[in-house]
C-alpha positions in Angstrom: 85.4 75.1 111.6 84.0 78.6 111.4 82.8 80.5 108.3 86.1 82.5 108.0 87.8 79.3 107.0 85.3 78.2 104.4 86.2 77.8 100.8 84.6 80.2 98.3 81.7 78.7 96.3 81.2 75.6 98.4 77.9 75.0 100.1 78.1 74.2 103.8 75.4 73.3 106.3 75.4 75.5 109.5 76.1 73.2 112.4 75.6 75.8 115.2 75.7 79.5 116.0 78.2 80.1 118.9 77.5 83.5 120.5 76.6 84.9 123.9 75.0 87.9 122.3 71.3 87.4 122.0 71.0 90.4 119.6 73.6 88.8 117.2 71.8 85.5 117.4 68.5 87.1 116.6 70.0 89.0 113.7 71.4 85.9 112.1 68.1 84.1 112.6 66.3 86.9 110.7 68.7 86.3 107.8 67.8 82.6 107.8 71.1 81.6 109.3 70.6 78.9 111.9 71.5 75.2 112.4 70.7 72.9 109.5 70.5 75.7 106.9 72.8 75.8 103.9 75.2 78.7 103.5 77.7 79.5 100.8 80.6 82.0 100.9 80.5 84.1 97.7 83.6 86.1 98.3 86.0 87.1 101.1 86.7 90.7 102.1 89.3 92.2 104.3 86.8 92.8 107.2 84.4 89.8 106.5 82.8 88.0 103.7 79.7 87.9 101.4 77.5 84.9 101.9 74.4 83.4 100.2 71.7 82.3 102.6 68.2 81.3 101.3 68.5 83.1 97.9 69.8 86.3 99.6 73.3 87.7 99.6 74.6 89.4 102.7 77.9 91.0 103.8 78.9 89.9 107.3 81.9 91.0 109.3 84.5 88.7 110.8 82.8 88.6 114.2 79.6 87.2 112.7 81.6 84.8 110.6 83.4 83.5 113.6 80.1 82.7 115.3 78.8 80.6 112.5 80.2 77.0 112.7 80.0 74.8 109.7 
């Protein structure tokens, strides 16, 4: 299941990041989003969602949300 299908307010553990784009992978890593880390969807937007990762809140688009497997 990817992050777009996650329920709001539920904490999930990132299983893997599925992307062929090294830049996207590096960007998610700088946010603290990598396998084994908890992630929570705060709200869903038309073009993406707001997530909580390591005490930070970030808006990510649908392409990034699809790459994050929970």
